[in-house]
N, C-alpha and C positions, 0 to 999 in steps of 0.2 A: 370434606378436603377445607383445613383450615386456612384462611387468607391473612395474609398482613397487611395487604393492603385494602381498604374497604370500597372502595372505586372500582377495584379489580373485580372485588366479591360481587358487586352488581352489574358489571360487565358480563360476568359469566353465567350470573341469573338471566341476563337478557340472551346471552348465545346460546343457553339452555330452548330457548322457544324457536331458535334457529336449528336446532339441532333435533328437536322433534318434529318439526316441518318436513328436515328432510331424511328424518326415515319415515314419518309418513309417505311421502313419495317416495320411497325407497319400497315400499309395501305394493306401491302400483307398477314399481317396475319389475317386479320381480313376476307378478300376477300377469305382467304384460310378455313376458320372457315364457312362463310355464302354463296359464290354465286360457288367457284372453280369446275370447271366440272371433273371428275373422275379419268380421263386420263392425265389429266393435273399436274397430282402431282409433277412429275421430274423436269417439268420446272420452276414451282414455287420456289421447292429446291435450285435449281441452280440461280434464283434470288434471293431468301433469303440469300443465300451463299454469292453473289455478294456485297450485300450490307452489310452484316456481315462485308465480308474482306476490305470494305474501310472504315468502321468504327472502325475497331481494327487500320489500318493503320495511322487515325487521333489521336487515343489513345496513339499510338507509336510512332507520331512525336516527332522527336530529340528535336524541340522549346519548343513543348508541354511540353513534360516531364521536360525540363530545367525548365522553368517556374514553374510547379506544383511542383518539388522540392525545388527551391530558395522559393516560397511562405509556403512549408507545414514546411520548418525550421525558418521562424520567422511571427509565427503567432501573434505574440502579440500586434502588433502595427493594428491590424486588427479590422472593428465594429465587434457586434454580429451577423450581418445576415453576414459579410465578413469569419467570422471563421464557422458557418453554412456551407456555402458554401465547405469551406477547407475543412471539416469533409467529407461532403456528395460526396464529390471526392475522396478523400482518401477512402472510400467505396468502392466506385467504382472501382476504380483505382488497389485494390488487384485483382480483376477478368481478368483484361486486361492487370495489369504489369506480373503478374504469371503465367497465364496458358497461353502455347504455344499457337500463333496465328491459325497454322493449327486444334487443337483440339478445339478451339471455332468457328474456321467456319465449320469445322467437326459438332459439336455438331448441329450449325443451319440447317443444311443440312438433317441431319438425320431426327431432329425432323418434319422439313416442311413434308419429306415425311412419317414419322410414323402417324400424325395425321392422313391420306386419309387412310391408313393399320387399325388402329383404327376405324375410323368408319365403316367400312367395315365388320372387325371381330366383332364389336358390334353386328350391322344390322344380320350379317348372325351366329352369336353367335359360333365363330369358336379364341379361343384364341389361338390355335397353330399357326393360320394365324399372329398373332401380337408378338407373342414370341420371333422370332430371334430380328426385330427393340427392344422391350424392353430388350433385353439382353444387344445392343450393346449400349440403351442409358444409361443402370446401370453401363456399364461399363465404359464410359466417365465422367457420373458422380463421380465413384470413381477417375478415372485419376484427374478431377478437383478439387477433394478434395485434393487429394494427392499434389498438385501442390498449391492450399492454404493455406495449412497448416492447422496442428490441435494439439491439445494435447493430450487428449486421444482417441478419435471417429472420424472419420471419416464425419460422418454422422454430426458433428456439424456445419461444415465447410459449409455444405451444408443451415444448418439452417440458418445460419448466413446471406444468401444470401437473405432472404425474411425477416429476422426479425434479427434485429441486436445485438449480444449478446446472442440471443438464443442457448441453448443448449440442447441436450439430457436429461441431469441430471435435468433440469429443465423442461422438458416435465416429464418426470416421477413423479416429484413432485405433477404437477398440476392433471397429470390424477388420481395419487394415493390418492389426496384429493378430487379429484371430482368423481370417481366410486362411493364408498360406500353410498354417498349422494344419486346420480341419481338415484341407485339399490334399496336405502330405498322408494325412493319418489315415483319411480315407482309401486311396490309392493301395495302401499299405494292407488295409484290412483285405479288400477288395483282393489283392494279390495272395493272400494268406493260403496257405494248404486248406486251414480251419474253416476257411470260408465258406458257408454254403446257401445256396437261396433257399427262401422261405419252402417252396416247394418240394423240397429233399428234406427239409423238417417235418412236414405235416401233411399228409397229401388225403385227399379227397375232397368231395364236398361237406364240410364241416356246418355244423348248427349247432348255436349255442342259446339257449333258450332264454328270454329275457329275463323270465324271474328267477333262472340261477344267477344269471348275471350280476342283477341284484343283491340277491342273499350275499354274493360273495361279495359286491363293494360295499354291504354294511357291515360283515363279518370284520374286513380290513379297516374299515372308518372305526370302528369300536376298539379294535388293538390298536391303532394309532391313538386313542383317545378322544377322539370328535364327540363331543357330550349329546346326544340326543336330546336331551331333556330342555336345553336349549339351541336346539337345532333340528333340520331334516334333510333327506337326500329323494330331490325329484327330479325329472327331467325336463331339458328344454332342447331347442335346435342345436345351442351351442353351448357348452359348460360354464358355469358360472358361479358366484360367491357373493352372497349380499349380506349387509349386517341392517337389520331392522329395526334394532333395540340391542342392548347390551346381553342379552337372554335369548335373542333369534337372530343367530348368526346360519342362514342358509345354504346349504350348497345343492347344485345340481350335475346330472352326468349325462350321457348319451349311451344308448345300444344299439349295437351292429349286429344282428343275428349272426352275419360268417365270421365274428371276432370278439373274443373275451376279452382280449387285452385293450380295447378302446375304453370300455367303459369303466375299467378298472383303474387303470391310470390317470384317466379323468377324476375318478374320484376321489383318488390320493391325491393328486395334483388341487384338487376344489379343497379337499379337508384340509391340506395344510395353512389356504389361508382361513378356514375356519378357525382351524388351530390358534393362529397368530388375534385373531379378535378374539377368541372365548379367552386367551390365556393374560389379556389386558390386565395390570392390577385395577381392581375395584375403586380404589379411591380414584381413578380419574373420571369415574364414570360421568357423564354430559359434560363433561370438560372438551378443550380444545388438544387435551393430551389421550383420549379415549382414540382405539383404533390405531390400524400400523401408520410409519412412520411416511411410507413412499411405496409407489407401487414397484419400484425398483428391490426393495426389501423386501415388499409382498412377495413379490416372485420368487424372491429367493427362498421363501419358507413352501411353497408351493410347489416347486422345483426340487428342491431338497427332498419332500415326500415320495414324488412320481418317481425321482432318478436315481439319489445316493441311499435310497431305502426300497422304493417299489422296483429298482431295476438291477437293485444289488445282489450278485450272484448267491450268496449268503442266504439274503434274506428269501431270495426266490427257491432255493434247495428245502428252506422251511417250509414255503408254500406249497411244494410240489404232491404233497400228500392231499391236501385239502382240493388242488386243482381237479386230481385225478379220483378225486369223491364227487365230486361236483360233477365232474366230467369223464365217466369211465370209458364210454364209447370213443370218445375223441382223444382222449389224453391218455386213456388207461396205461397204454404201451411206450409215453413218452417219457424218457427218463429226466433226471435232474438237468442234466449238460445239454438237453432238447429244449428243454423251458428257459434255461438262462440264455440261450442262443435265439428263442422267438421272440423273449421281451428286448434283446440287446442285438436284435439284424439291424446294421446297418448297411443301410441302402437307401440312395436319394429317391426320397418320395414326395406327392405332388402335395399331399398335405399337413399344413405346419404342426397339429396338433396330434398329430402320428408319427412325428418325423423322429427320428434315435438322435440320440445325444450328439454325436459328432458332426450330423447335418442339420439341427436343429437352426443354430445361430446364424446360416444360409439364408434360410428364408426370414429372418429377422432382418437382416441385411438389405435382401430385394426388397421388403417391403418399407422398410427405412429412406432407402431411395427413391422409391414410389413416393411417398406422401413428402420428403421434402421437394421433390421437383413439381408437385401438385400443388403446395402451398406458394410455391414461388413462379409457379405460372410458368413453366420449363416445358410442360407434359400439359394434355388437355383431356380432360376425364372420360371422354368418348373414346380415348386410343386405348385407355388400360386394359382390354380383355387381349389385345395385342402385343401391348408392351410388358403384361406380365408372363406371357408364353415368352419374349426373348430369355425375360430377364430369369427365368425357370431352366432355360435350356444353359442360358450362360451360367448360375451358379451352381446346376445341381444337372446341367445336362439332361435332362427329362423336357418334355415338354405335356400341360395337359392338354384335352382334346376338348374339353367343355368348360363352360366359365363357373362351373358349378362345382368343379375341383381345383379352379383358378381364379381368378378375381372374385369372385363371390363366396369364397368358403369361409371368410373370417365374419364374424359380426360385426368389429369394432367401428366399420366406417359408419354404421347405421345407429351407431350410437353418438356417432360426432367423436368419436376419439382418436384424434389425428396428435400423434406425440406421444400414445401409450406401446406402442409395440417394440421400441428399441428399450424399453424396460425389463422384458423376458431375457434378451441376453445380457441387461445388466445382474438380473434374478438369477443366471447360471453362474455368475462369476461371484458374485456375492455367495452363493451356497457352497461353491467348492470350497472357499474361503473360510468359510463358519465350519464346513465339515473337518476341515484341516486342524482347526481350532478344538473341535469338539473330541478329534481322534486323539488329543494329548491327554484329555479327563477320561474319555470313556473307551473301552474296550467295543466300538461300534461292531466288528465282526461278530463279535460272542453274543452282542445284544442283540443283531439281527437272525444269525442262527436257530437262536431260541424264540426269537420272536416278540422278544422282551423290550416292546417297543415304548413303554411308558417310561423307561428309564432316560430315551432320548427325547423324549419328550419334555420331562423335569428338566434337562438340559437347558431345553429350547426357551423353557418358561422363566429360567431365572436369571438367563444372557439378553434374551433378547424380548421375548410375548411380553414380560408384564411391564417394559418401559414404555409400551405403548408410544407416542410420539414426542418422548420426552427427548430424545437424542436426532438431533439432524440424521441421515444417511451416514454422512462421512464421518460424522462423530463416535456412531455406534459402530461401525466396523472397526475402528482404533479400538473402541473402548473392548471387541468382544476378542479380536484376534491381536492387538497389539499393532498394527500395521494398517497403512492405508491399502484402499481396494488394488488389487495387483489381479490381472487377466492371466499372468503365467499359471497360477495355481490351478485353473481352470482346465490350462492345455494340460498342466503336468497330470491331473488326476484322470482325464481322457486318456492320456497315451499309457498311464498305468491301468486304468482298467482294462480296455481294449486288448494291451498288449496282452494280457492275461490269458484273456477270454480267447484271443485268436493265435496266441503264441506266437507274437510278431519279434 
């Protein structure tokens, strides 16, 4: 990339060292989730903390800081791309310039160890085993928020790390707008004459071999356009995507032997993240413009592929013969309408990642309230299991019997990711609005009916992916759709889709 400012060019050259260290640390994180032996947790925490220490040193290097401050003070002569780079560096620098190095390193070391503790605690259904690590992670997040600064709510400082300028007030407004509409739609669906429980759709003790689930996921990921020459599919306790380098974007899924849907929808979700990273213009490699612009926009891409495509009735009709071929005994007698309802069964459930589109955001509202209260010390970490049960009952009308299907189900807190969950809700809203814009240019139903997903990906590449982090989230939404983000598009999408499925 050609730079108009020699000082900025030198700054970006130094930034590349930070990027390389971050990518190397990401390799350790991927291995932690996918391969690491249980007894190696402490060594991995030490290794990750060492790399973090080196990375912070690069941010705090006097020459780097001087160059950064000089350029920030004179932005007017920069190109659009250069101004965006500086803006993105300013966003990242807030973390490294304001938080003491020892806190950053301690946070990394603590979360590296906490993952293995969470993994074991979930397997054994023992929240008490994870509690000491969780308390420390919450405390560290409170310290980080204090150093970052905030106007009224420390949780806002954490939200901003994942979605620039997102606040708890905005989250409350979003959930207050969504919740009544979602609750009303749920009630209508459950009263519909076409509503049938899962046991009526498919019965018997069914088993779906993991090898078949993997082959199905690989087929659909290839259909989506995921480049396996620049990535791979693995298994982890909780599905995730990670960018190890520009040409190494890895995704994971999980396999539940009694349900083939979980692995497929997870693979499509993570594949959506992967496609976004693989689609960024290569001219931005090793600059602050590489990679997705925010977690909310990132989740819009993953939720789009999981839901607007993966659970699209027309695409499911295309997929039905393949599903029957993979599982002739289990699904051989299941017709297209049964498959559609299996993937779009609306039913309050305990597990967020397995939730239907109508109730999914209620899971996010629950987590948002708990995180906000934890960071503001309105509730105590030891009370989380009972509070989780109470709020699940309040939001979804059901109650988890174990911590494994309650407070321990998500991996995010072991990573230290307080402020991440609301981006899933934003992702749903962005996805619906992007889809509305896409349908003005493409016949989405016809493409899904033929399984021609490449055309859909090309639209995303042109409108969203190639820009990387050039445009801030609000700028990108306006550029793609011509409007600011509106929650009503998501509500309308759900009402239309499920109105047709359940003849409302």
